[in-house]
N, C-alpha and C positions, 0 to 999 in steps of 0.2 A: 755600494754605499750602505752603511748600517741602517736598519729600520729604527723608527722612533721608539724610545722607551715609552712604556705605558704611563700616561699622565696620571698623577695622583688624584686630580680632580675627577677623572673618569672612574678610578678605583673607588673613590668616595661615593659617587653616584650609584655604583653597582652595590656597594655595601649598604646604602640606604634603601635600595630596591627601586630606584627611579629607572635605571637601565639594567639590562641583562645581557652583557656582552660575552661573558665566559671566556674571553680571550681567544675564541675560535674564529671570529670574523676577521676578514682581511681589512686593514685600515686603508690600504690602497685598493683601488677598484680591480676586480678580477679580470684577467685577459679573456677576450672574446674573439672567436674566429667568425667567419662569415655566418650569420645566423641562419638557422634552418628555415625560418618562415618570414624573412624580409624585415627591413627596418620600419616601414610605414605602409599603410594601406589607404587607398582612396576608393570610395564607393559611389557609383553613379547609376542612373537608369539606362536601360537599353533604348535603342532608337524608337522602338515601338511604343515605349512608355513616356517619351518626352518629345518636345518639339525638335525639328531637324536643326534649327539654329543652335539650340542648347547642346545637342550632340556634336555639332561641328566645333563649338568652343571646347567641349570636353576633349575631343580628339586633338585639337590644336594645342591644348595645354600639355597633354601627354607627349606630343612631339617635342615641345620645348624642353621637357624633362630629359628626353632622350638625347637632345643636342648637348646637354650638360653631362652626358655619358652615364646617366642613371639607368640602371637596369629596370625595366618595367615588364611585369608578367601580368597578362590579362586572362581572367577566368570569369566566365558567364554562369550565373546561377539564376534561372528563371528570368525575372525582369530586372535583375541587378547585375552590374558589371563591377568586378573587384579588380583593382590595379595594385599589385604588390610592387613596392618601390624598394630598390636596393642600390646603395651608393657604392662606387668603386673604391678600391683601396687608396688610389691616388689622392682623393679628396681628403681623407683622414690623415694621410702623410703630410699634406699641405697644411692642414690645421695644426698638427703636432709641431711642425717646424715654426710656424708663426707664433704658437704658444710659447715655444722655447725662447725666441728672441724678444718676447714681450714680458718684461719683468713683473709687470702689474698682475699678470695672470698666474704667477707663482709656479713656474715650471721647475721640475727637479728631475734628477736622473732616473728615479724609479717610475716615471710616468712615460714609459716607452711603449705602452699599448693604448689602444683606444677602446674602452669598454662599450658595451651595448648602450648604456645610458647616454654616453657622449655621442655615439653614432646617431641615436634617435634625435638628440637635440640639434645636431648638425643638419640632418635630413629635414627635420621640421622647419628649420630656418630657411633652407634652400627652397622647400615647397612654398613657403609663405612669401618668398621673394623671387618667384618665377612668374613672369607676366606673358600673356598672349599678345598678339599684334595690336589689339584694340586698347592695350594698357591695363586690362583687368587682371588682378591677381587671384589667388586661391580664395581669399576671404570674400571677394565680390562674387566669385563663381559659386561659392557656397550659398550666399544670400539669394542668388538667382536660381538655385536648385539645379545647377549644372552638375554638381556633385552632392550626393546625399550625406556623406559622412567622411571624416578623416580621423585616423587614429593610429597610435602605435600599439604593438601587440604585447599582451602579457606573456611572460615566460612560464610555462606550465610547472616546471620543476621548482623554480624559486617561488612562484605563487603558492605552491603547495607547502613549501617550507614556512613561508610567512603566515599562512593559515594555521599551521600547527603550533608555531611558536609565539604568535602575536595577535592575529586577526580572528579571535574567537572570544565569546563571552566568558568562558571559564578562566581566561587569563587576566581578568579584571584587576586582580591584586598582585600581578607579577610585573617585573620590570620589562622594559621595551628593548628589543634588539636594534638599537639606533643605527649601528654601522650597517647591519643587513638592510635596514630600511633605506639608508643612504645609497647603498650599492644598487638598489632596485629602483627607487623613486627619485634619487638625486638629493643633493644637499638641502634644497629648499624645503622639501617635505620632511626630511629627517630633523632639521632644526625646529620645524613647527612642532613635531611630536616631542622632541627633547624639551622645548620650552613649555609645552603643555604638561608634560610629566613633572617637570620641576615646579611649575606653578601649582599643580595639584598636590604635590608632596608638601610644599610650604603652606598650603591652606590648612593643614592639620592643626598647627598651634593656634591660629586665630579661630578656627572652628571650635576647638576645645574651650578656649577662653571665652568665646561668645556664648557658649552654652553655660559656662560658669556665671557670666554676667546675668544671663537669663534666669538661672536658678537663684542667684542672689536676690533678684527682684521677687521671685516666687516665694522665697523664705520669709518675706515681710508681708505676705498677704494678710495675715491675721493680726499682726502686731503693729503695722504702720499707723501712726496717728493720722496721717493724711487720708488713708482709706477709711479708717474709723469715722473721721469727721464727715466724709461724704456719705457713707453708708448709714450713719445714724442721724444725719441732719434732717431738720424739719423745715429747711429753707425753701422758699418758693422762688423759682427762677422765672424771668420774663419770657413771654411767648417767643418761640423760635421762628414763627412766620406770621403773616398777616391773616386776618379773617378767622379761620377755623382753629388755629393753634391757641392753646390756653396756657396759663401758668402751670408749671410742673414742679414736682418735688426733686430736689437735688439728689436725694437718696435713690431715685429711680435709676441713676447712672452708676450705681455701685460697681457693677461688673466692668464698665468702661474705665472707672478709676483704677481698678485692679490691673487691667491690661496696660494702662498707661504706666503704672509703676514698674512693670516688667522691662520696659524699654527706656524709661526716663528715671534713672537712679544714679547714684554717685559712681557706680561701676562703669557706666558708659563713658565717663570722662577719661578715665585711665585707659579704657579699651580703645577709644578714638586716638589717643596719643600712641598707644602701642601699634595700631594699624598704620599710622603715618610712618613710623620708623620701620615697620615690617615691610612696607612697600619699597622703601629704599634698599633695605637689605636683600629683598627678593631680587631686585634688578641688579644690584652689584654682584651678588653671587652668581646670577645668571650670566653676567658678562664673563666671569671666570670660567664657568663650565663651557660656554660657547667658545671661548678662546682655546680651551683644551681640545675640543673636538675639531675646530677648523684647523688647528695646528696638526693634529693627527691626519686630517684629510688633505693637508697642504693647499689650503685655499685662503690663507691669512691675508695675502696681498692681492687677492683676486679682485678684478674690477669689471663690473658688468658692461659698462659702455665700451671698454677696450676689447672685451671678448666679442661684443656685437660688431665692432669694426673688423676683427679677425674673420668672423663669419661672413661679413659682406665681401671681403677679399676672396675667401674660399669659394663663395658663390659666383663671384664675377671679378676677375682680376682687373678689369678695366673700370671698375666702379668708382664713382666720385663720392668722397665722404660727405655726409650731411652736415652742413655748417651749423654752428650755434647761432641762433637768431633770437632776437627779443623785440616784441612789438608792444609799445606802451598803450596803443589803442586796444589791442586784444586783451592785454592785462587789465585795463580799465573796464572793458566790457565784461570780462569774467568776474572781476571784483563786484561790479554792480549786480550781475546775475546771482552771485553767491549771496550777497546781502539781501537781495529780493527774496531768494529762496528761504533764507533764515527768517525773514519777516513773515513769510507765509506760514512757516512751521510755528512761530510764536503766535501768529493769528489763530492757528488751530488750537493752541493752548487756551487762548481767550475764549474760543468757542466751547472748549471743554468746561471752562469755568461757568459759562452761561448755562450749559446743559445741566451741570450739577445744581446750580441755583434753582432752575426751573423744575428739575426732577425732585428736589427737596420740597418745593411748594406742592407739587402734584401728589407726592406721596403723603405729605402731611394732611392734605385735604381729601385723601382717598377714604374708601369705606373700610379697608382692612386695618383694624385697630393696631396690630403689631407693627406694620409698616408706618402707620401714622405716628406712633410713639417713637419710632427709630428712623424718622425720615432723613435726618442728616447722615447717619451711618449708611443707610440704603443708597442715598444719592452718591455718597463717596465711593461705595463699592461699584455701583453702576458706572460712575465716571472712570474708575480704574479699568473696568472691562472695556469700555469705549476707547480708553487710551491705548489698550493693547491692540484693538482693531485698527486704530489710526496708525500705530507703529507698523502693523502688518502691511497696510496699504502703502504707507509712505516709504517703506523700505524699497518697494518696486519703483515708486516715483523718483526717489532719491538716486537710485542706480541709473535710471534713464537720464536724469538731469546732469548727473556727474559725468556720464559718458559724453553727452552733448557738449558740455563745457570743455572737456578734454579735446574734442574735435575742433572747437573754436580756437583753442590755444595753439593747435598744430605743433605738438611736441616733435622733436627730431628723432626719437627712438621709442621703442616699445617700453624700455625701462623707465624713461621719463614720463611716458603716458601712465604707466602703472603707479608711479609715485604720485603724480598729480591726482589720479583717480582716488588713491588711498586717502590723501589729505581731504579732498572734497567729500568723499563718501562718509568718512568718519565724522567730519564736522556736521553734515546734515543729520546723520544718525544720532549723534550726541544730542543735538537740539531736539530731535524728535522724541528721544527717550526721556530727557531730563528737564525740558522746559516746564512740564506740568509738575514735576517733583520740586523744582525750585520755587514754583508758586506756592505749593502746599507747605514747603519748609519755611519760607521767609515772608509770605504775604497773607496767607490764610489767617483770618481772625484778627489781622492788624490794620486792615483798611475798611472794616465793615461799619465803623461809626459806633453810635450808642443810642439808647432809647431817646426818641425825640430828635435824633439827628443821624438816622441810619443812612448809609450809602446804598443807593439803589441802581440797578441796571435799567436804563430807559425810564427812570423815575417810578418803576413798578416793583421789581423783584429785589428783595434784600440780599446782600452778600452773605456768605456763610459765616458762622461764628465757630470759635474753638470751644471745646469742652472745658469746664472749670478746672479739670485736672491737667490741662495743657494740650498743645497742638501736635505733639510728637507722635501720638498714636495714629493720627490721620496719615502722617507720612509713612509710618510703618505699614499700615494696611495697604496703602497705594503701592509701596515697593514689594510687599509680599505677594500681592495678586499678580503684578506684572512679572516678577521673577518666576513664580510657580507656573503661570500660564505660558510664558515664553519658553522656559526650559522644558516643560512637559510636552506641550504641543509641538514645539520645534523638533525635539528628539524623536517623537513618534512619527512625524511627517518625514524627517530626515532619513529614517530607516525604511518605513513602509513604502514611501514614494518610489525610491529606486528598486526595491524588491518587487513591487507590483508591476512597474514598467518592464523589468526583466522577464517576469512571468508572462506578461501580456505579449511581449515580442516573441517569446518561445511558442506561445499558443498560435500566433499568426503565421509563423514560418514552419516549414516542414522539419521533421526530426532529422538530426544530423547522423550521417553514416559513422560507423565505428572506425577508428584509426586502424590502418592495416598493420600487420605484425612487423613488417620491415621498417616502416616509419616509426613505429612505437619504440623499437630498439634504438633507432637513431636519436630520437628525442630524449630517451632516458640516459644515453651515454654522452660522452663529450663529443661535440660536433667537430668533424674533420673539415679542413679547408675545402670549400667548394661543395660540401654535402648539402643536399636539398631533400625536402619531402616530396612525395608525389603530388599531383594536382588535386586529387580528391582530399588528401590530408591537409594540404595548404588551405583549400576551400573550407574544410571543416574548422580549422583554426581561425580563419578570417571571419566566418559567419558567427562563431561563438563569441568573438570579440565585438562584432557588429551588434549583437543582441544586447550587449551591456549598455548602461546609461551613459550618455554623452558627458564629457567634461570640457572645460575651456580654460583659458589662461587665468581666469579670475576665480576658479573653483576653490583654490586654497585661500585666496584673499577673503572669501566669505567666511571660512572657518576662523581665520584670524580675527576678523571683525567681530564675530559673535563672541569670541573669548575676551577681546579687549573691552567690549561693552559690558560683559559680565564683570571684568576686573574693575570697571568704573563703578558698578553697583556695589561691589564688595568693599570698596575703599571710600568713595565720596560721601555716602550717607550712612556709613556703618554705625555712627552714633545713634541713629534712629532705628537701626535694624541689626542688632548684634548677631542674629542668626544667619545673616547673609553669607558669611564664609562657609557655614555648614551646608547650606543649600548649594553653594558653588562647588564645594568638595564632592558632594554626592553626584551632582550633575557631571563633573569632570571625569570621575571614575568611569562613568558610563560613556561619556563623550569620546574618550581616547579609543575605546574598543569599537564604538559606533563608527567613528571616522576610519579606523583601520579596516573594519569589515567592508565598509563602503568602497574604499580605494582598492582593496585587494580582490573582492569577490563580486561587487555589484556594479562597479563603474569601469569604464574603459581606463586603460593605464594613462596616468598623467604624464605629460612630457617631462622627463627628468631635467630639472633646472639647477644650475650651480649658483651658489651664493655663500657668503660668509657671515650673514646676520639675518635676523627675521625682518621681513618686509623689504621694500625697495630701498635704494640708497640715495643719500644726498652727499655731495662731494665737497671736500676741502683740499688744501694743497699741502704737500709734504716734500721736503728735500731729502733725497736718498741716493746712494751710489748704485748705479745700474750695473748688474754683474756682466752683462754681455758687451758692455762698451768700456767698462773700467773708468767711467767719468761720472761726475756728479750731475744730477738732473732732477727734475721734479715730476711727480705724478700724483694722481688723484687718490685721496684717502676717503673711503666710504663708510657710512654707518647706517643701520637700518632705520627707516622712518618710523616703524612701530616702536622702537626703543624710545625715540623722541616723544611719541604719543604717550607711552606708558609713564615716562618721567613727568610729562605735563599733567597727566592725571594724578600722579603722586603729589605734585604741588597743589593742584586744585583740591585734592582730598583734604589737605591741611587747612586750606581756607574754608571749605564747605563745612567740615566737621567743627572747626572753631566757631563758625556762625551758627551751626545747628545747636551746639551746646550753649553758646552765649546768648543767642537771640531766640531760637525756636523752643528750646526746652525750658523747664522751670528751675533749672539748676541754680542760676544766679538769683532769681527772686527768693528761692528757699534759703540761699546763703545769706542774703540781706536780711530776711525775716529772722533767721536764727540769731544773728549777731547784732541786729539793730532794733527790731520791733517785737520779737517774740518774748516768751516768758523768761528766757535765759539772757536777755539783752543786758540786764544789770548785773548778771553774774551771781545772783543770790538765791534764786529759786532752784531747788534740786529735786523736788518730788513731782514736778510736772515736766512732761516731755517738751523739749525745746521747740518742737514744730507744732505743738497744740495751738489751734486757732488759725493756722496758716490759710486754709481754704476760705474762711470767713474774711480774713484780711485782704484776700485778692478780689473780693466781690464788692461792687458798688450798689447803691440803691436808687431805684427809679420810683417816684411817688406819683399817684394818680391825680393829686391836687395840682400838679404842674400841668399847665395848659398844653404844652407840647406832648407830654406823655398821654394826656387824655385824648389828643388827636391821633396819637400813634396806635394805641390799643383801645378796642371797644370794651364796653362793660361786660359782654359775654365772654371775652377772653380773660378777664380778671376774676374768673370763678375757679376756686381751688378744686383739686380732686375730691375734697370732702363736701363740696357743694356750697361753700360760703364765699361771699364776696371779699376780696382783698384790696387794700388801699396802696400797696406797694409791692414791688418785686425786685429781685437781685439780678445782676449781670456781671460778667467777668471784665473788670477794668479797675484802674486806680483813678477814680474821679470823686470830687466833692459833690455836695448837693446841688451846686450850680453847674455841674458837669465840666468844670475845669479840672485839668490834670493835677494830681496831688504831688507834694514834694517827694513822696516815696517813689512815684513813677520816675521822676527825673533822677533820683539817686540810683534806682535799679538800672535805668538806661545808661548812666555813666559807668556803673560797675560792669554792665554787659560789654560795652566797648573796651573797657580796660582788660576784661578777661579775654576777649577775642584777640587783642593785640599781644597780651602776655602768652596766651596759648600758642599762637602762630609763631612767635619768635622762639619760644622754647623748643617747639617741635621742629622748626626749620633748622635750628642749631643742631639738634639731635640728628636730623637727616644728613646735614653736612658732615658731622663727625663720623657717622656710619659710612658715608660714601668715601670719606678720606681714609678711614681705617681699613677698608677692604679694597685691595688693589684690583683693578679691572682685569688683569691677566696674571696668572701664576708665574713665578720666576722661571720655572722649568720651561714654560711655553716660550718665554722670551729667549732663553738660552738655546732651546732647540732651533728656533728661527735663526739665531745668530750663527750657530754651527752649520745649519743647512745652507745659508748664504755663503759662508766661508767655503764650503765644499763646492758649491756651484762656481764660485770665482776661481777656485783651483782647477776645476775641470776646464773652464774657459781658457785659463792660462796654459794648461797642458795642450789643449787643442791649438792654441796660437803658436806655441813653441814647436809643435809637431809640423804645422804648416810652414813655419819659417825654416825649419831644418830641411824639409823636403824641397823647398824652393832653392836652397843653397846647394 
C-alpha cells in the first residue's frame, strides 16, 4: 500500500519553524525485535529488608505473571531485587489481530509490526491488571511497599538522538521533531508538544501587539490631560483609613496615574477584541494541524475505550466487560462535594479580602512613613503574594479532593477516571486562581460605600477603595505578581527538583560498572531476534533507569493543566494586562525545552499512550460502514476534553474582557465625559483638550459640617500636609451633596451595560465567522482517510474471495 503523501499542514508547520521533521522520520512506527533489555522492570526489596508477608506477596505476584507466559528475569543488587518483564510474541499477535477487526482503532495494512512503544503499553496494562490470590493488584502492592518501583526502560540510542536534536537548551529556537517524539513517547506526549509549540508560535502576534499597546500608553505619559490633572492637582482627598490616616494630596499619586494609563487606554479595547478572535483562530488552526498528524499516524478513528477492551481480552480471554453504570446517588454526592469545595475556595478569597483590608490599616498606622503613605498598594502586593501561597497549597489539596471524588464515582475505566479527574481538577484550580481576580476586577471599590456610609467588615475595618485614576491597575498588579511568581518559581523547581533527586540517588547508590564491549556492540547495532545483554549490563541499564525520577499516569496531565491555566491568564483578563502574552511567550520557549529535558534525561520513561487529541475523550455517536463486516453500524466518536475546556475559556474571555472594559476600566466614563459633559460636549471649543477636567468630574465632595462626616473623620485627620485644617475632602464617586447618586452615574451605568452587550455580540459574531471560515480538517486529510478506508475494504474483499475460492 502506498505511504501517505506529506500533509501540507505539516509542511507549513515546518516552514514556520514549529516542527522540524526534515522528512527523515518514519510516519509509521519503526519495527522492533525482542528488545535487549526487556519491556518493563519491577523493583522490590530483598527478604532481609522487608517483612516475610510482603516478600510472599511479591513472589506470588511474579508467579501470576509467569502463568500468563511472561518471561521474568530476576537479578539481585544488594538489598534490591530487579524483575525484568518480557512478554511473548503471542500476546502481541493477539493484540494485532483484535486491532485489525476493530474499526474504531484504525488498523491498516502497514501496521504489521508491534513497536516497542506499543509493547510497553500492552505490558503496562497486563501488569496493572494482574492480581494475586487476595485480590490485590500492582497499584495496591506498590502502596504496601511490596514493590519499590515500576518503570519502562529508556532506549539509549534513541534517547541520545532526542537529546541531540530536541532536549537541550541550545535548541530553544528550533522546531521540534514531533514524529520522533511520537515514536519514542507515544501520540499523547507528541500531541502535547505539538500543541505547546503551536500555542507558543501563535503567541508572537499578541505579544507584539501587547507591547505596542503598552508603548501607546507610554507615549502619552507627558501629554495626557488626565495625568497632568492628577500630577498638578491641589485637590485634597479623604482619609483612606480610620484614626491615623489624614487627608492627602491627589498629586501624590502621580506615578500611580501614569501606570494606570499604561493599561487603561483606548488601545486595550481593540486588543481585547483581537485576543478573543485570536483564541478562536488558534483553536481552529490547531484542529487542522492535529488532524494532519493523526492522519499521518493513522489514529484518526482510534477509540480509547475500545482499545482498553482489546487489552482486557489480550490480558484475559475469559474476562467479563465492565458494564456502563450510573448512580444518581453517587452523582448527587459528587455534585454536593464539588459545590462545597468551590465554596471553600471562594471563602479563601473572602479571607484574602479581609487580610488586605486589615493589612492596609496596619501599614497605614505603622511607623514607616513610606508604607504608611502607600498602605493600599502595599496591602495589594502582600495580598497577591499570599494569593500565590494559597494557590501553591490548594493545588495539592485540590488534587487529593479530585482523586477522592473520582473514587466515589467508581468510573468503569482508567480513561473515564482521567477525564473525570481532568474536569474536577481544572474547575478547582480555575476558582483557586481566578476568584480573587474576579473580586479585584468587578467588586473592588464598588461596594465600599462613601464618607458617612462606609461598608465595614465586622463594623470595624473599611473596605478598600479604588484610585481616582481607576481600578484596573490593581488588577494588573495582582496578575503580574501571580504570573511572574508562578512561572519563575515553578520552572526553577520543575528543573532543579528532578535534577537534585537524580543527583541524590546517584550519591546513595554505588557507581555503575561499565558496559562490556560485547554488549556495547549489541546495543549500538540492530538487535537480532532473541539477542540479550549479559546480566551485569542488564543490571546496569535497570539501575540507571531506577535512579531517575518517578513518573505516573498524571504526569502529563499536570503539564497540560499548567499551560491551560496560563492560556486563561493570557485571554480572560488581557484587557487589564496586555503584557500577559509576552510573559507567556517567554515562559513557553523555556517550558518546551524544560519539559523535553525532564522527560528524556531526568525522569523515567513515560508509558507511551495512544490518542488522537489532547486530553481524555468524551464520546458521541456516529454511523459509519465497518470495513471488516461490510455493513453499517455505529461507533463512538471522541474529542479531547482539553479542547472543550479551551473553547469554554475562549467564550469566558469574551465575557470577562467585555466586563473589564465596560465595568472595571474608565473607558466608558471617559467616553461619556468627552461627548456629554466635557469641554467638547457642545462641539464648539477647539483650544481645550476634550478630556480636561475629567478627574475633577469623577470626584465628589464630603463636608465636615455634615454630622455623619464629622463622626466619620476626626479633626486630626482633616489636617492637610501643609498643616492647616480643611473643611472638606474629595472622594471618587458620582454623588450630590446629600450623597445620592447623580444622573451622570445612571447614564454611565446604562452606557456600560450597552457597551458590554455590544462588545460581546460583535466579538462572538467574529468568533463564529472565524470558526466557520477555517475548516477543522484539511481536505487532503479527509481524502487520505477516504482512500485508506477504500483500500482496507478492498483487502477484506480480496481475503473473502480467496477464502471462498479455496473452500470451493
